[in-house]
N, C-alpha and C positions, 0 to 999 in steps of 0.2 A: 467171112471168107473164104468159101472153097478153095482147096486149092485141087485140080483135077490130076488126078494118078497120071496120066498122059502128060502132063507137066513133069511132076516127079520122075517118071521116067525118063525122060529127054533130055533133063539134067543129068541124072545120071548115067546115062549111056555115053554122054558126050563128056563126063567127068574121067571116066572107066577108059574111054578112045586118047585121052590126054596122058605124054611123057611126067613123070614126076620124081620131083627129088627128093630128099626123104623126111621135110616136113611137111609134103605134097599129100605125098602116101599114107603118113600118119593121119591128118588134117581129114581124108578121104576114110581112110577106113573108120574112123570115129565117126565121120559121119552116116555113114554104113549102120554103123554099133548101134545109133541110134535112132535110126531109122528101122530097127529090126531084122535088119540085113545077114542073120549069124553066121550065116554058110558062106558068105562074100568077105564077111568079117576073118575068118579066118584061112581063107585063101591071101588076103592083101597080108596079113599077119606075117602066113609060112616065109613071104615074098621080103618082106623087110627082113627076115630073119637071114632068109640065104645069100640078102645084101650087109649083113653084120660086118664091119670090119672085128679083129681080134682084140682090140682097144673094149669093144663095149658098143660103139657105136650101129643100130640099125638104120636098113633101109638105105645105105651110102653109094648112089650114083652123083659123079660128076661132080656136085663142091665138095669135096673130100675136107674141108678145111671148116665146116660147117661142125660146132660144139653142140648146143640146147637143139639143134632145132630133128636131129634125130629122135629124140626122147618122146616125140608125138605119136610114134610109135608104139610106145610102152605098151597105154592101157590096152589097145589090140591083140598085145601079146598077151599081155595078161589072160585079157579074157580067151582066147583062144589056146592058150595051157586048159584054163579053167573047162573047157566045154567038152577038149578032145581029152583031157587026159595025158599029153603027151609034156615030158617031162623035161625032153629039148627045148619045151618052148618057155616051159619057166627059165631056167636055167640062160635062156636068151635075154629075158627081162630084165634078171639079176644084176648080172654084166653090163645092160643096158644102166642100168641101179649104178651100180659099182661106178662104173664111167662117171657119173654126175658126183656119184659124192665124196669121188678120191683122186681121181683122173683129169677134170677137165679144168680151164683154166679158170681164175679166179682175180676178183680185184683184193687191194689188200684188206677190205674189210668181208671179204668172202663171198661176193654177188660173182654169180655165172657170168663170164664173157659170152658171147655167140660165136665166136670164133677162137680157130687155135690156134691163127697167127698175129693177133693185135691181140691190146687189153682194152677192148672195146665191148661196153654194153648194149646192147639194142634190150626194144621194149617188148620186140616182136616174142622176145626167151622167155617173157612171162606168160603167155600160154603155151610153148613149148614145154618146160622144164616142171616147175611146179605144178600144173596137175597131174603130173605122173609120178611125180615123188609122191604123193600124195595117198593116190590109188595102189602105190605098190608099199605101203608099211612107212612113209618117213613124212609123217604130217607136219613136224616140227621143222624139218627141214625147208618141205614148201615153205612154210610160213616164211623161214628165215630169208629166204629167197624173195619172197614178194615183199618185205620188209624192203630189202634191198636193192628190190629196181624202182619201186617207190622212190627213194632216199635219196637215190642220183636221177633220175627221172623227173619226177611227179610235179609241176609248176602250181601253187597252192594256189596263186591269184588267177592262172586261168580255168584250175581243176580239169588241167589235162597233161597229160605226158607226154617232155618230148620222145625224139626218137632214141640217138645214140650219144653214147656220152663214152668220151676217151679217156682213160683210167691214166695213162702215160702223162697226158696234157692237160691234166685234171681241167678238164672244159668238156663242152657240147662238141661232138664229131659232128652232130648234125642234130640242130638247137627245134627245128621244125616240128610241129604239132600237127605231125602226120595220123592222116584220118584213120584208116585202115591199121596204123602199129596202137591207136588208141582203142579201134575196137579185139586186135590180139588182147590187149589188157582186160578191155570187161569183158571177153570172153573166157579168158585164162583164168581171170577171178571167180567168175559162176560154177565154172569146171572143179576152182581148188575149194570153193563151200559145199560143193554138192560131194564133195571126196573127204571129208574130215571130218572126223570120229566125231557119233553125237557131243559126245560129255568135253572136247575142244572149247575149250572158254574164250577162245580169238575170235570164235564165228563172226559175232556182232563187227566187231572191228572190221574185217575183211568185207560187211557185207555195206559196210558206210563206205570203203574206199570202193566197192563199185556203184554203187549208188553214186556218188562224186562225179566217176568218171563218165558215168553214164548221163547228170544235170549237166556237165561242163561241154560234153557233145552236144549236147540237146538245145543249148544255145545257139548254137552256129547252124541251125538245119538250114535249109531252104524251105523256100516253100511249095518244091517238088516232092518233100520230105528228106530228101538225096541231101549230101555234102560234097564241099567241092576236097582237093585230095589233100592238098594244106588246110585245115581246121581253116584259118584263120584268112585266110588269101582267098581270097571270091577272085582274084585272075589265073588261079589255080586249076586244073579242070576237076567236070562234075564226074563225082567217082559214084561207085554202085555196091561195093563190099560191105563199107561202115554202115548201111545202112540195114545189112542182113544180119550183121555181127551184133549189133547192139539191138534188132529187134531178136535176134537169139538168145542175149543176156536177158531181155527183159521178160521175155515169155517163160525161160527156164526161171527166172528171179521173182515170178508173181505165180507161179505155179505152187513152189517150195514153201512161198510165204514170205520172201523175203524183202519185197517190196509192194509197195500197195496196187492195188486194181487200175488206178488213175493211170498209170504209165503202159495202160494193154494200149488206148487209142491210139498213142505214139508208134508203136510196135505195130499194129496195125497201120498205121499210114505207109509206113517203111517199106510192109511187107506189101501193098498192093503197086506201090511205086515196084521193087525192084522184077516185081511180078512182067511188068512191061516193060523189061528188060529183055528177056527169056525171048531169044530170036526160035524160027524152025526148024533148027536142027537140037536145041538144049542148050546152046551156050548163054549164060548170064552175061551180056553186054557189059561193056563199061565198068569193070573193076579196074583193077589193080595190074596192069597186062602183064604177064610172061614176055619175055624174059627177064626183064631188067624193072620191072615195074613202077614206070617213068611216065605214064601214059596209059587209056583208056585202053581196054585189049579184052581179054579172056584168061583165066588164070586155073588152075584145080584148086585152086585154095579161094578162088570166086564159085568155082561147083557147087565144094563141100560145104560152104556155108550157106547155099539157097536151100541143101539138105537138109542139113543142123538147123537154120533157120525153121521148115518146114515139121521138124518134130518136135522142134520146143514149143512150135503153136500151135500144135495138136495136143499136145499135155497139157494146155496151157486152157484149150478148149476152143478155138478160137478156130475151129474147123467142124 
């Protein structure tokens, strides 16, 4: 399936025109990084550093209680530091790592909390923090965090992640199997695996984790190759972004040899369904919509994952 460059360009332009919170800036920068837009990554990384709090959190606009979300900017900042030689960018990335390692709130077992004002663990954080920790030189901590999120949120019978664990209540604040949440988990683990040093002995275990959540989602896929917002609730709205996120994870995994090529047909079907959702202005319609993510709409993360999916498809030879 060929994706015309004008579709990618439209999606990218629409993304750049959208206002972005910390994680949205980070995921957008990651999308441009994997798309080969190096100059744009440097520009976005510098802006994330401009908005860095003194405690180390990058790209802080609007939602000041976010704890793990800012780390999504870290990989782009490290890349910008490397290509420009700017020591201040390297320092900014190190301060973001220090936030995660030493300042961010955690549960009793050391798992990172998603916000600074509650002791709640969100599956979203599996994408935000562990990949940056792995890239920044802390692979063991990245692995510990993956295990922590899995310990608190994974449902082995469903092969899916619950959304939010409340440490104070010792129970789920939101037990729902949120589709995009499972997409964050799949894409996050793919990024961690890619960033691990080759000699890491735990890579195979993470690959098994990744395959499990992909398989758990695919069991609940609709005939149109999309998914319901709550994966096992057919009364919830039909949502677009999970299809992009899973396609991204599958394409990366097959290209790297972590998954068998038999998964490619499923990724291709999801990718084709997503292409039908891009409107004339380049907005990917039907994703969990900003700002509350409780209804179909558009969102920077939905735009970014279209570009990530396309870059991964090219790497897997699907263009």
